[in-house]
C-alpha positions as CSV (number, residue, x, y, z in Angstrom):
1,M,-20.1,19.8,-6.1
2,L,-23.7,18.6,-7.1
3,L,-24.3,16.2,-4.5
4,P,-26.6,13.1,-6.8
5,K,-29.1,11.0,-6.2
6,S,-29.0,7.1,-6.4
7,R,-31.6,5.8,-8.9
8,G,-31.4,2.3,-6.9
9,F,-28.1,0.2,-6.4
10,R,-29.1,-2.5,-9.9
11,N,-29.4,0.4,-12.3
12,D,-26.0,2.5,-10.4
13,L,-24.7,-1.7,-11.1
14,K,-25.4,-0.7,-14.8
15,T,-25.3,2.7,-15.2
16,G,-22.7,2.9,-12.6
17,P,-19.3,4.9,-12.3
18,F,-16.5,4.3,-14.5
19,S,-14.3,3.0,-11.7
20,L,-16.2,0.1,-11.2
21,R,-16.1,-0.9,-14.0
22,I,-12.7,-0.6,-14.0
23,L,-13.0,-2.7,-10.9
24,L,-15.3,-5.4,-12.5
25,L,-13.4,-5.9,-15.8
26,P,-9.6,-7.5,-14.7
27,I,-12.0,-9.7,-12.6
28,F,-14.4,-10.7,-14.9
29,L,-11.1,-11.4,-17.4
30,H,-9.1,-13.9,-14.1
31,I,-12.4,-15.2,-13.8
32,I,-12.3,-17.0,-17.5
33,W,-9.0,-17.5,-17.8
34,T,-8.5,-19.1,-14.5
35,L,-11.7,-21.6,-15.8
36,F,-11.3,-21.9,-19.7
37,T,-7.1,-21.9,-19.9
38,P,-7.0,-25.5,-18.4
39,S,-9.1,-26.6,-20.2
40,L,-7.1,-25.4,-24.0
41,I,-3.9,-26.3,-22.4
42,L,-3.8,-29.8,-20.5
43,S,-0.4,-28.7,-19.3
44,H,1.4,-26.7,-16.8
45,P,-1.0,-23.5,-18.1
46,P,0.4,-20.3,-17.8
47,P,-1.2,-17.6,-15.1
48,S,-3.9,-15.4,-14.8
49,P,-1.9,-11.8,-16.4
50,L,-4.6,-10.6,-14.9
51,S,-3.3,-11.7,-11.0
52,P,-0.8,-8.7,-10.5
53,L,-3.7,-6.2,-10.6
54,L,-6.0,-8.1,-7.8
55,F,-3.0,-10.6,-5.6
56,I,0.0,-9.5,-4.3
57,S,2.9,-11.0,-6.8
58,H,6.8,-12.1,-5.6
59,P,6.4,-14.7,-3.9
60,T,9.9,-16.3,-1.6
61,P,10.6,-19.3,-0.1
62,S,10.3,-19.3,3.0
63,P,13.3,-18.6,5.8
64,T,11.2,-21.2,7.7
65,D,10.8,-24.0,5.1
66,D,7.8,-23.9,6.5
67,S,3.9,-24.0,3.4
68,T,2.2,-22.3,6.8
69,D,4.5,-19.5,6.6
70,P,4.9,-17.6,2.8
71,R,7.0,-14.9,2.5
72,Y,6.7,-12.3,-0.2
73,R,9.3,-9.8,-1.7
74,K,9.0,-6.6,-3.1
75,G,8.6,-6.7,-7.4
76,W,8.0,-4.3,-10.3
77,L,4.4,-5.7,-10.4
78,D,3.9,-4.5,-7.2
79,L,2.7,-1.3,-9.3
80,L,0.4,-2.2,-11.3
81,F,-1.1,-3.9,-7.3
82,I,-1.2,0.0,-6.2
83,A,-2.7,1.3,-9.9
84,Y,-5.8,-1.4,-9.2
85,Y,-6.3,-0.5,-5.7
86,V,-6.1,3.1,-6.8
87,V,-9.3,2.9,-9.1
88,F,-10.8,0.5,-5.9
89,F,-10.7,3.4,-3.6
90,S,-12.1,5.8,-6.0
91,F,-14.8,3.2,-5.8
92,V,-15.3,2.4,-2.6
93,R,-14.9,6.5,-1.3
94,Q,-17.7,7.0,-3.6
95,S,-20.1,3.8,-2.3
96,V,-19.5,5.3,1.5
97,L,-20.7,9.0,0.7
98,F,-23.5,8.2,-1.3
99,R,-25.2,4.9,0.0
100,I,-23.9,5.2,4.2
101,C,-23.1,8.9,4.4
102,Y,-25.8,11.5,2.2
103,P,-28.4,9.1,3.6
104,I,-27.0,9.6,6.8
105,A,-26.6,13.1,7.3
106,R,-30.1,13.7,6.1
107,Y,-31.6,11.4,7.9
108,C,-29.8,14.1,10.6
109,G,-32.0,16.9,9.1
110,I,-28.2,18.3,7.7
111,R,-29.4,20.0,4.4
112,K,-26.8,22.2,3.9
113,R,-24.7,21.4,0.5
114,E,-21.2,22.3,1.9
115,T,-21.8,20.3,5.0
116,L,-23.2,17.3,4.2
117,A,-19.9,17.0,2.1
118,R,-17.9,17.6,4.7
119,F,-20.1,15.2,7.1
120,G,-19.8,12.5,3.9
121,E,-15.5,13.9,4.3
122,Q,-15.2,12.3,7.8
123,G,-17.4,9.3,7.9
124,Y,-15.3,8.1,5.4
125,A,-12.4,8.8,6.9
126,I,-14.0,6.7,10.1
127,F,-14.3,4.3,7.6
128,Y,-11.2,4.0,6.1
129,F,-9.0,4.8,9.3
130,S,-11.3,2.4,11.6
131,F,-10.2,-0.3,9.1
132,F,-6.4,0.4,8.8
133,G,-5.8,1.2,11.7
134,A,-7.4,-2.4,13.8
135,W,-5.2,-3.6,10.1
136,G,-2.6,-2.0,11.2
137,L,-2.4,-2.9,14.9
138,R,-2.3,-6.2,13.7
139,I,-0.2,-7.1,11.6
140,M,2.3,-5.3,14.0
141,S,1.2,-7.9,17.5
142,R,3.0,-10.4,14.9
143,L,5.9,-8.4,15.1
144,P,8.8,-8.3,16.6
145,T,8.7,-4.9,16.5
146,W,4.7,-5.0,18.7
147,W,4.4,-2.0,20.4
148,Y,7.6,0.4,19.2
149,N,9.9,-2.1,19.5
150,C,12.0,0.2,18.0
151,P,15.5,-1.6,18.3
152,H,13.7,-4.4,16.0
153,F,13.3,-2.1,12.9
154,W,17.1,-2.3,13.1
155,I,17.7,-5.8,14.1
156,D,18.2,-8.9,11.0
157,Y,17.9,-6.4,8.4
158,P,17.5,-6.7,5.9
159,H,13.7,-7.1,6.1
160,W,13.4,-8.3,2.3
161,Q,10.9,-11.0,2.2
162,M,7.8,-10.2,3.9
163,T,4.1,-11.8,5.0
164,P,1.2,-11.5,3.3
165,G,-0.5,-9.4,5.8
166,L,2.3,-7.2,6.0
167,K,3.0,-6.7,2.0
168,R,-1.2,-6.3,1.6
169,Y,-1.5,-4.2,4.2
170,Y,2.1,-1.9,3.0
171,L,0.1,-1.1,-1.0
172,M,-2.8,-0.8,0.0
173,Q,-1.7,2.3,2.2
174,A,0.5,3.1,-0.6
175,S,-2.9,2.8,-3.6
176,Y,-5.2,5.1,-0.7
177,W,-2.5,7.6,-0.2
178,C,-2.0,7.9,-3.5
179,H,-5.8,8.2,-4.4
180,Q,-5.5,11.0,-1.5
181,L,-3.1,13.3,-3.5
182,I,-5.4,12.7,-6.5
183,V,-8.2,14.0,-4.9
184,L,-6.6,16.9,-3.2
185,V,-4.7,17.5,-6.1
186,L,-8.0,18.0,-8.5
187,R,-10.3,19.3,-5.7
188,L,-12.4,16.5,-5.7
189,E,-12.9,17.7,-2.0
190,K,-13.7,21.6,-1.2
191,P,-9.6,22.9,-0.3
192,R,-9.4,23.6,3.3
193,K,-7.1,26.7,4.7
194,D,-4.6,24.5,5.1
195,F,-4.2,22.8,1.4
196,K,-0.8,23.0,1.2
197,E,0.1,21.1,4.2
198,L,-2.8,18.8,3.3
199,V,-0.4,17.8,-0.1
200,A,3.1,18.5,1.7
201,H,1.7,16.0,4.1
202,H,0.6,13.3,1.4
203,I,3.4,14.7,-0.6
204,V,5.9,13.6,2.6
205,T,3.7,10.3,3.4
206,L,4.3,8.9,-0.2
207,W,7.7,9.7,-0.1
208,L,8.1,7.5,3.3
209,I,5.7,4.4,1.7
210,G,8.0,4.3,-1.4
211,W,11.6,5.3,0.3
212,S,10.7,2.2,2.9
213,Y,9.4,0.2,0.6
214,G,11.9,0.2,-1.9
215,I,14.6,-0.6,1.3
216,N,13.5,-3.2,3.2
217,L,12.5,-1.6,6.1
218,T,9.0,-2.2,6.2
219,L,8.2,-2.4,9.8
220,I,9.0,0.9,10.8
221,G,7.2,1.9,7.5
222,N,4.5,-0.3,9.9
223,A,4.7,1.3,13.0
224,V,4.5,4.7,11.3
225,Y,0.8,4.0,9.8
226,A,-0.4,2.8,12.7
227,S,0.7,6.0,14.5
228,M,-0.9,8.1,11.9
229,D,-4.5,6.1,11.6
230,I,-5.2,5.7,15.1
231,P,-5.5,9.3,15.7
232,D,-7.5,10.8,12.6
233,F,-10.1,8.4,13.6
234,F,-11.0,10.0,16.9
235,F,-10.4,13.3,15.0
236,A,-13.4,12.4,11.9
237,M,-15.3,11.3,14.6
238,S,-15.3,14.6,16.8
239,K,-15.8,16.3,13.1
240,L,-18.7,14.1,12.9
241,F,-20.4,15.1,16.3
242,N,-19.8,18.6,15.5
243,Y,-21.5,18.5,12.1
244,L,-24.4,16.8,14.5
245,S,-24.0,20.0,17.2
246,W,-23.8,16.5,19.5
247,K,-21.8,19.6,21.4
248,R,-21.0,17.5,25.2
249,T,-20.2,14.5,23.0
250,Q,-18.5,16.0,20.4
251,N,-16.4,18.1,23.7
252,I,-15.9,14.4,25.3
253,M,-14.6,13.3,22.0
254,F,-12.1,15.9,21.1
255,I,-10.4,16.3,24.1
256,I,-9.6,12.5,24.0
257,F,-8.8,12.8,20.7
258,V,-6.7,15.2,22.2
259,G,-4.6,13.0,24.1
260,V,-4.3,10.3,21.8
261,W,-2.8,11.9,18.6
262,T,-0.3,14.4,21.6
263,Y,0.8,10.5,22.3
264,F,0.8,8.7,19.0
265,R,1.7,11.6,16.6
266,H,3.4,13.2,19.0
267,Y,5.6,10.9,21.4
268,L,5.3,7.7,19.7
269,N,7.0,9.5,16.6
270,L,9.6,11.5,18.4
271,V,10.6,8.0,19.9
272,M,10.3,5.9,16.1
273,L,13.0,9.5,15.2
274,Y,15.1,8.9,18.2
275,S,15.8,5.6,17.4
276,V,16.8,6.2,13.3
277,Y,19.0,8.4,14.8
278,T,19.9,6.3,17.8
279,D,19.5,2.2,17.0
280,F,21.0,2.8,13.7
281,D,24.1,1.2,14.0
282,L,22.1,-2.1,15.2
283,I,22.1,-3.2,11.9
284,P,24.6,-5.9,11.2
285,Q,27.9,-5.0,10.2
286,S,26.8,-7.4,6.7
287,A,24.5,-5.3,5.9
288,R,26.4,-1.3,6.0
289,S,26.2,-1.2,2.4
290,F,24.9,0.0,-0.5
291,E,24.4,-3.6,-3.0
292,P,20.2,-3.4,-4.5
293,R,21.1,-6.1,-5.9
294,K,21.5,-7.9,-2.3
295,G,18.5,-6.6,-0.5
296,V,21.0,-3.8,1.9
297,W,20.7,0.2,1.8
298,M,22.7,1.0,4.8
299,V,25.3,2.9,3.9
300,W,25.8,6.4,6.4
301,W,23.5,8.8,4.2
302,V,20.6,6.8,4.3
303,K,20.0,7.0,7.8
304,W,19.7,10.6,6.8
305,Q,16.8,9.7,4.3
306,I,15.0,7.8,6.9
307,F,14.9,10.9,9.6
308,T,14.3,13.5,7.3
309,P,10.6,12.6,6.2
310,L,10.2,11.5,9.5
311,L,11.5,14.9,10.8
312,L,9.1,17.1,8.4
313,L,6.2,14.7,9.1
314,Q,7.3,15.4,13.1
315,C,6.6,19.1,11.7
316,L,3.6,19.2,10.1
317,N,1.8,17.5,12.7
318,L,3.1,20.5,15.3
319,F,1.1,22.4,12.9
320,W,-1.7,20.5,13.2
321,Y,-1.3,20.8,16.8
322,F,-1.1,24.0,16.4
323,L,-4.5,24.8,15.7
324,I,-5.5,21.8,18.1
325,C,-4.5,23.2,21.1
326,R,-6.5,27.1,20.0
327,I,-9.6,25.1,20.2
328,L,-8.9,22.7,22.9
329,W,-8.8,26.5,24.8
330,R,-11.7,27.0,23.2
331,V,-12.9,24.0,24.6
332,V,-12.0,24.3,28.6
333,T,-13.1,28.5,28.2
334,G,-16.6,27.4,26.6
335,S,-16.0,28.5,23.0
336,S,-17.0,28.0,19.8
337,L,-15.5,24.2,18.8
338,K,-14.3,25.2,15.7
339,D,-12.1,24.0,13.1
340,D,-9.2,26.9,12.3
341,R,-8.8,25.2,9.2
342,S,-12.3,25.4,7.4
343,D,-13.8,27.9,5.4
344,D,-17.3,27.4,5.8
345,E,-17.6,25.6,9.5
346,G,-19.8,27.4,11.6
347,E,-23.2,28.9,12.2
348,D,-24.1,28.5,8.7
349,D,-23.0,24.5,9.3
350,E,-25.6,23.8,11.3
351,P,-27.8,20.5,10.4
352,S,-31.2,23.0,9.2
353,A,-33.4,20.6,11.0
354,L,-31.5,21.9,14.4
355,K,-32.3,25.9,13.0
356,K,-36.1,25.2,13.0
357,K,-36.1,23.6,15.9
358,K,-34.3,27.0,17.3
359,R,-36.7,29.3,15.1
360,S,-39.7,27.6,16.5
């Protein structure tokens, strides 16, 4: 994979990636429609047909009858929002890589092409998971499920009237994971040894996203998102320090990461699995039927459609946990802290500037 150099922001904006042009066109047309339609149609101008791409759709009356407490339901226009933001994440990824990560890596002496690419991947991961991890916790803090109060996943079901923040967060996550699956399948990033497991992980994640959103279980979905995003931030930080050859800092960050991963991806995941298995009966009796038009889906077999992807996610996490524990053993014994998933990360990946210092 070649890493082209930028010719300046103005030139990039003018002749930049196709994703940027796709993003700007709906914004431009939406602004035109908003500015000029009211003057052409004096009374009751129709809403912009571009709105579903840019903004969440399907508002619904608030259960509190409070104008300051708007709510939204799911609908088919959500697919347009997801499609637009898949392109958005393509642009963000390229911008973060070429505008932030690669310049920082080169400044720190990294020259090897494979290491530069890996540094960029982890830098983008830090950017994404720090933002969405914090956003997910903020969303959860305003819900009755705050800090994995699991019974409220089921109490007062169906939770079909979403706050604007929850719906936007959910659909943006769906867009990100769709984009990441495209990146993997098209091999826009060099595949690691666990390529098949990563593809399986993304498919299971999209299964969870689509299924939980479709059957109005967004509260448990938000909790699962947070338990996945926060450990990934610490993992990306540990990898970044590895590429910079900051060994002591990397070891400290890796030990912190192992603790965070164990708590979020195993303990909390098992807490949620246990809740699916035991708290399912907290669903109101009136909602224990399969009536999609009323927003209720909770017949007995749906329980296992929730339990199964969460269990598969736990199995995949245990596979990676085994590799993590092997690396942790190397840290404890003072051996090399090498990622078992990678083909190209070892002594050859050491920043060239640091190699020159060692030779001199």
